C-alpha positions as CSV (number, residue, x, y, z in Angstrom):
1,M,59.8,182.3,73.7
2,A,60.1,179.2,71.5
3,T,62.7,176.6,72.3
4,I,65.0,175.7,69.5
5,E,65.7,172.0,69.3
6,K,69.3,171.0,68.7
7,K,69.6,168.5,65.8
8,K,72.3,165.9,65.4
9,P,74.8,166.6,62.6
10,C,73.5,165.5,59.3
11,P,75.1,162.3,57.9
12,N,77.7,162.9,55.3
13,S,77.7,160.9,52.0
14,I,80.8,160.6,49.8
15,C,81.4,158.5,46.6
16,L,85.0,157.5,46.0
17,P,86.9,155.0,43.7
18,Q,89.4,152.5,45.1
19,G,92.3,154.4,46.5
20,G,90.2,157.6,46.8
21,T,90.2,159.8,49.9
22,G,87.8,162.4,51.1
23,Q,86.8,164.5,54.1
24,V,83.6,163.4,55.7
25,C,82.8,165.3,59.0
26,N,84.4,166.6,62.2
27,G,87.8,166.4,60.5
28,A,87.6,162.7,59.8
29,T,88.9,161.3,56.5
30,L,87.6,158.3,54.6
31,R,89.7,156.2,52.2
32,I,88.6,153.3,50.0
33,N,91.4,150.7,50.4
34,S,89.8,148.0,48.4
35,L,86.7,147.7,46.1
36,Q,85.8,144.3,44.7
37,D,82.6,143.7,42.8
38,S,81.5,140.1,41.9
39,R,77.8,140.9,41.5
40,C,76.0,139.3,38.6
41,P,76.2,141.6,35.5
42,V,73.1,143.2,34.1
43,N,71.1,140.9,31.7
44,V,73.0,137.8,32.7
45,Q,71.6,134.7,34.4
46,C,73.8,133.7,37.3
47,I,73.7,130.9,39.9
48,W,74.7,133.4,42.6
49,A,73.9,137.1,42.8
50,G,77.4,137.9,44.0
51,Q,78.5,140.8,46.2
52,A,80.4,144.0,46.3
53,N,83.1,144.2,49.1
54,V,84.5,147.6,50.2
55,T,87.3,147.9,52.7
56,L,87.6,151.4,54.0
57,L,89.8,153.3,56.4
58,L,88.3,156.0,58.6
59,S,90.9,158.2,60.3
60,K,91.1,161.4,62.3
61,G,94.5,162.7,63.5
62,R,96.5,159.7,64.6
63,A,93.5,157.5,65.2
64,S,92.4,155.1,62.4
65,N,90.3,152.0,62.0
66,T,89.7,149.7,59.0
67,T,86.4,148.0,58.3
68,E,84.8,145.9,55.5
69,L,81.3,146.5,54.2
70,I,79.4,144.2,51.9
71,L,76.4,144.6,49.5
72,G,74.8,141.5,48.0
73,A,73.3,138.2,49.0
74,Q,74.6,138.3,52.6
75,P,74.9,142.0,53.2
76,Q,77.0,143.6,56.0
77,D,76.4,147.1,54.8
78,Q,76.9,149.0,58.0
79,A,79.3,149.2,60.9
80,E,80.3,151.2,63.9
81,V,83.8,152.6,63.8
82,T,85.5,153.9,66.9
83,L,88.1,156.7,66.8
84,D,89.4,158.2,70.0
85,N,86.4,156.8,72.0
86,K,83.9,158.4,69.6
87,V,81.7,156.2,67.5
88,Y,81.1,156.9,63.8
89,Y,78.4,155.0,61.9
90,V,79.2,154.0,58.3
91,L,76.8,152.7,55.8
92,L,77.6,151.4,52.3
93,Q,74.8,152.9,50.2
94,S,75.9,151.7,46.8
95,V,78.6,150.6,44.4
96,E,78.2,152.0,41.0
97,P,78.0,151.3,38.1
98,Y,76.4,147.9,38.4
99,P,78.6,145.3,36.5
100,G,77.9,145.2,32.8
101,K,76.3,148.7,32.6
102,S,79.5,150.6,31.6
103,N,83.3,150.5,31.6
104,T,83.7,153.4,34.0
105,T,85.6,153.1,37.2
106,S,83.6,151.7,40.1
107,T,82.9,154.0,43.0
108,A,81.6,153.2,46.5
109,C,79.1,155.6,48.1
110,I,79.4,155.7,51.9
111,Q,77.3,157.5,54.4
112,V,79.1,158.6,57.6
113,T,77.3,159.8,60.7
114,C,79.6,161.6,63.1
115,P,79.4,161.8,66.9
């Protein structure tokens, strides 16, 4: 008889605007508290490439934790967030649209890997 290998739960990705909230996995909720994008616009020469800063709140039940993720010249695009002694891994995949591409509301795409 063949052995079936148990796989870890797949990571969950979600794209939200500032103030947006969504369910990610295992009953956890993700909220984008702040989204600031100072990256150099498309087709513009800049002295500094800039960065996109996203402050998010991950919560489950009464437990919650806030963390900041950064894309750009000095990226800090991933973090471990602990809720009720369980570690969730969060990764800032992108902030869209890139400055200068359109006038639509920016969204942050976050990947969450649950315990």
